N, C-alpha and C positions, 0 to 999 in steps of 0.2 A: 579864327572861329572854327569849331569842330564840325563834324558831318551833320549834326542835327541843328546847327545854328547857335549853339551856346558858346559864349566867349571862352577862350582858353585862359586858365588860371595863370596869373603873372608868375614869372620865374626870376630868380636872382634877388628877390626881396623877401625879407622875413616879416611879412605883414600878417598878423593874425587873421583868422577867418572872420569875416564880417567887419574888419576894421576899416575897410574902404568906405563904409557907410557912415562912419563917425564924422561929426561936424568938427570944424577947426576949434571951436570952444572946448570940446571934449579933449582934443589933443593938448591944447594949452594948459588945461586944468591938470592933466596927467603929468606934464612936464614940471609944472610948479610943485606938484605933490612930491615928485622924486627929489627935486632939489631941496625942498624943505626937510625931507627925511635925512638927506645927506648932511645938511648943516646941523640939524638937531643931534644926530649921532656923534658928530665931531665935537660939538660943545660938551656933550655928556662924557665923551672919552677924556677930553682935556680936564674936566673937573675931577674925575676919578683919578687921573694920573697925578695931579698936584698933591694928592694926599698919600702917595706911595713913594717908595724909594726910587732912586735913579735907575737901578738895575731892572726893577719890575717895569718901570716906565719904558725902558729901551726894548725889553722883550715884547711888550704889547704894541710897540709902535709899528712894527712890521705888519702885524695883524690888522691894525687900524688903517694903515695905508692901503693895504690890499682891499679892505672893505670899502674905503672911500673911492678907490679906483673902480670897483664893481658898480657902486651906486652911480657915479658920474658917467660911467660907460652906458648904464641904463638910460640916463637922462639924454645922452647924445643919441642913443638909438631911437628913443622916442622922438627927439627932434628930427631925426632922419625920416622916421615914419610920417611925422607931421608934414615935412617938406614934400614927401611923395604923395601924401594925401591931397595936397593942394591941386594936383593934377586931376583928381577924381571928381565925381559928382554923385548925386543920389536922386532917386525918383520918388514921386509921391502919388498916391492914389486915394480913392475914397476909403474911409475907415468903417463903412457900414455896407451891408448887402445891397445889391442892386436888384430891382424887381422889374421884370419885363413880361408883357402879355404875348401869348402865342399869336404869331402872324404880324406883329408890329416890329418896330426897330428899337434898338437900345444902344446907348453910348457907354463904353467902358473907358473911364477916365484914367489917364496916366500922363504925368508931366515931369520934366527934368528940373532939378533944383541944384544950386551951387555949381553951375557949369561954367567952364572956361570957354570963351569964344574961339572960333577958328579951328575947331576940331570936329571931324565928322562923327555922326552918331548912327548906330545901328539899333534895331529894335526887333524883338521877337515876342509874340503873343502865343501862349500855349494854354490849352485846356488840360488842367492837371488831372481831371477825372478820366479822360480818354487818352491822355499823353499826346494828343495831336497838336501839331503846330498850326495855329489858326492863321497867323500872318507873320512874315519874316522879311526884314529889310537889312541889307548889309551896310557897313559904315563907310563904304567906298563910293556911295552915291548911286549904286545899281538899282534896278527896278525891284519893287516889293513883290513877293510871291504869297499867294493865299491858297489854302487847301479847302476853304469854305466859300461857296458862292455868296455874294452879297456882303463881303467884308472888305473894308477899306479904311485908311487913315483919315482922320478929320482934317488935318493940315496937309497942304500940298508939299511941304518940305520938312524934313526932320530937323533942320537947323532951327526951326521955330521953338523947339523944345516941347511941343505938344505932340505926344505920340499916342493920343487916344484913338480908339477905333470905333466904328459903327457896325453893328450886326443888323442886317436887314432880314426881314422875314423870320423872326425868331421861332424856333421849334423846341419841343420838349427836350430833344437830345442836346440842346445847347446849354442846359443847366449844369452848374458845377463851379469849381474853383478855377480862376484864371490867373496866370502869372505874366506880368509885363516885365521884360528884361531889356535894359538899355545898355549898350556897350560902345566903347570907343578904344580901339587898339586892344590892349590887354586888360583894361579896366571895365567893370560892369557893376550894375546895381539893379535890383529888382523889387517889385512889390506885388502882393497877391490880393485878390478881391473875389467875392462870391457873387455869382449871378443866380438869382432865383427866377425860374420861369413859371408863369401862372397861366392856366387856361380855366376860365369860368364856364362850366358846363350848363346844361339845360336845367330848368326848374323841374324838380322831381314830379313824376306823374304817379298817381295812386289809383289802384283798381281793387275791386273786391269780387270774388267769386263765391257763390253760395252752393253748398251741396245738400244741406238740409237746414232745419230751423236752428240748429246749434253748431253747425260746421261751416266755417268760412276760411277763405284764403285771401289774406291782404298782401298786396304786392306794391313795392315802390321801385321805380326805375328812373335812372338818369344817366347821362353820358357826356363826354367831352371835357373831363376834368384833369387837371395836372397842377401840382403833384397829387398823389393819392389823397383824397379828402377824408376828413373825419365824418362819422355817421352818428346821428342821433335818431332813434326810432322808438317812439313811445306811444302809449295810449292816452285817453282823455284824463286819466288819473295821474299821469306823469310816470307810470311804470315803464322801466326800460325793457323793450321787447327784443333787443339784440341777442341776449343769451338764448332766447327761445326761437330764433329766426335763422334762416339760411341766407348767408350773404355770398353772392357771386361777384367776383371782380375780374374783369378782363381788360386788355389793352389792345387798341387797334394799331394800324400801321404807323400812325403818327405818334404813338406812345401815349395817347390820351386814355383815361380810365373810363370804363363803362361799369356801372354797378346795378345790381338787382338784389333787393331784400324781400324775402317772403316769410310771412308769419302765418302759421296755421293754428286756428283755434277750434277746438272741438267741444268746449264747455261754455265758458263765459264769452259772449260776443262783445268786444269793445265798441262802445257807441261811436268812437272816432279814433283815428290814428294820425300821428304827425311824423313826417319824414323831413329831417333837416340835413342838408349837405353843407359842410363847413370847410372852406379853404383857409387853413391856418396861417398861410404865408401873409396874406393881406386881410385876414379876418373878415371875409365876406361869407354870408350864409344865404342859402336859398331854401325856402320853407314851403311845404305843402301840407295842408290838413284836410282830411276827408272824413265826412260824417257818413256812417253806414246808411242812415236813412236817406241821404242825398244820393249816394252811389247806387242804392237799391231801393228806389222809391216805391216800387210795386211789389215788394217782397216781404214775406212774413218772417219775423224772427223774434226771439225772446229778448227782453231787456233785462240787463243785470240789475241786482238789487240796489247797488250804489247809484247807477244812472237813473233808475226809477224814482228813488227818493229825491234826486236832484230835479227831475221833471216835476214832481209833485210839490216841490218847494215854491213853485210859481203859481199855486192855486189861487183862483179868483172866484168870488161869488157871482152868480148869475140869476137874474129874474127876468120875467117876460115883460115886454113893452106892449101893452094892449092898444096903444094908439096906432101901432103899425100892424096889428094882427088882423087876420081875415075875419069876416063876420061869422064864418061857420064855426069858429073855434070857441070852445068853452075854456074856462080857466079855474085854477084853484084860488083859495083866498089869499095865499101868500105869493101868488104869481110865480110859482116854481114848477108848475105842471100844466099841461094842456092836452086836449083831446078833441075829437070831433063827435059831437052828439052825446057824450057821456058826462059832460060837465055843464053847469048852468050857462046859458048863452049870455053874451054881453048885453048890458042894459042899454048902451047907446052905441051908435056906429063910430068907427075909428076915424081919425083925421086922414089917414092914408091907408090904402089897402095894398098888400103885397101882390105882385103879379104871380108869384109862386104860391098857389092856394092849396090848402090852408096853411099858412106859415106865420111865424112871429119872430121879431128880432129880440135881442136882449135889451134891457132898459138903458144900458150905457155902452158906448163904444169902448173898445180896448185901448187904453192909453199907455200901458206899460210895454216895454220892449219884449217881454216874454209873459206868457199867460198859459195856465192849464185849467181846464174845467172838465167835468164829467156829465154825461147825459145817460139817464136810465131809459133804455128803449124797450126793455122786457122782451116779450115775444111778438112784438108788432111786426106785421108782414111788410109794411112799407114805411119808410122814414127817410128824411134828408137832414143831414147835419153839416155844418161848416161855417163859412164866413161870407158876409155880404159887404162889399166895398162900396163906399159912396164918396162923392166929392165933398169937400169940407163945407161948402155953402148949400148943401142940399141933403136934408134928411129924408126927403121923399124918395121913392124908388121908381121914379118915372123912367121911361125908355131912354136909353143912352146915358144914364147917370149911375147905373149900378153894375156891379160885377159879382158873380157868385162862384164860390169854390166849395163844393160839397162832396160828401160821401153819402151815397144813396143805397137803400136796400129795396130792391124790387124783385122779391122771390129769390134773388141771389144778390151777392154784393157787387154793385156797380158804382163806379165813381168816375168823375170827369171834371175838367176845368171848363168854365163857360167859354165857348168859342173854339174848343178843341175836341177832337174825337174822344168819346168815352172809352174807358178801359174796363175790362171785366176782371173781377177779383173773386175767386172761389175759395171758400174756407171750409175746413172740416167741422168746425164748431162755430155757430153764430154767436156773436157777442150780445150780452144782455145789458152791459154797461160800457159805453164808448167814451174813451178819454180823448180829448183834443188838446194838443200842445202847439202853441203859436210862438214862433221865433220871428219877431217883426224885423229885426236887424238883418237876418239872413234870408228872410222872405219865404219861409215855408211853414206849412201847417201839417202836422202829423196826427194820425188817428191810431188809437190803440184799443185792444180788448183789455179793459182795465182790470178785470178779474184775473186774467191769465198773464198780464204784463207782456202782451204780444203786440208787436208792431204790425199794423195792417197796411198802411200806405202813407205816403207823404206827397202833398201837393205844393207847388210853388205858386206864388201870387205876387201881385204888384204891391210892394211895401209902401208906396207913396199914398195909398188910399186910406180913408178913415174906415175902420173895420168894426162891424157888428157881428157877433155870433148869431146864426140863424137856425131856427128849429121848425121842422115841417112834419106834420103827421097826416098824410092824405087819407089814410084808411079810416072808415067810420068806426072801427074798433081799436084804432091805435091810441096809445097814450104815451106821452113822452114827459119825463121828469128831468128838469134842469137842476142838477144838484149843486148846492152851494157848499162852501168849505165846511160850514157847520153841519150840513145835512150828512156829509159822508166822512167828515173828519180828515179831509184832504188838505 
């Protein structure tokens, strides 16, 4: 064995490179082929010679004899090689890549085949990427040596023929092609296999920073990946944002990847972005999607035309439910508007009176997963719009059975969630038509200035409740119109 642990090539035998790995069947087939060629050529020569004169036959006889001697000598040499090969062996490993997770252990399989008993075996494991010898054991029964901590043979003795090794505490630096070489005396055989190391990083986190109503910075961050993952970065319309983004990739001391993707938009604000980190080795993806309204619930920004049409596609018609309206309210004939004192009073009292006075609910609870409706508030100084949640078995609004999520205007824009501190919202332009968009599945209610397509705020709610739109006009001069799809063409 030489200085680096590789077996010395055999001397004194003319064995072709790689022939030591041939099986006995291959040698036997090669011997039979050579003998068949010899016999066939001799028969062909005899047939041709029978048709010629004696002098020609004698002159060609020497050539034919030399030819047959060469062919039979080749058969003898092959037989000699075959006899030498009976002393050899070959090793077998996995024929597919091995996958290991960072921090765990992995077994690299290698076993000896067609081996004669009674001969000592040596083994060497080498990382071909780094050229480092991972583990080496000589064929004289000496102790094995390892250059990597946590590496050892699976079997206690090499005579078992199992020369597989276990790598404990796999790191990213362990990835690469490995070669298992087994030798005995001057004979050797080897097999190569590929080890893929995988580290599944964190789920990507998304954030949004706003600089003005049309300028936002979207950021996706993740870390702890190996090998370098593929990135998918798109908006709600499926447009690829990577060509317009800045991607920063760094590696830590352990060789794991940390990624940051930043997308700056100064014109159209995407309603949502999706960041997908894809480990292609084991086809695992981690996905995060962020809606701008959810990340910036108290921020004003313009909605793109495509997203606005999408929101309006969930329009529902609304009418007032006078059975739950306050006695102070007047109503229109079509039950689509209400006011205090400016409309004819109700002919009879309601079955239930709202505690938020004077208010009314819509005539039907929202049954769809998504809904959009608009309310014309005009120049009213005070109004409350939003949702009232009820238990399924209670349409009345008694204490302890209702929850209200509203946006209110009290000389300035103020909104809040029942039971939570109110937030102050200041706008340069007061809306005259307020659009409300309900996403029941995600549990949020968004308010818009419908004329300007401007997001005002987004409130979260308990999506397990039965939800009724609620309309309140406390001022004696206030008038609120609940617009149906036919009224506004929405």
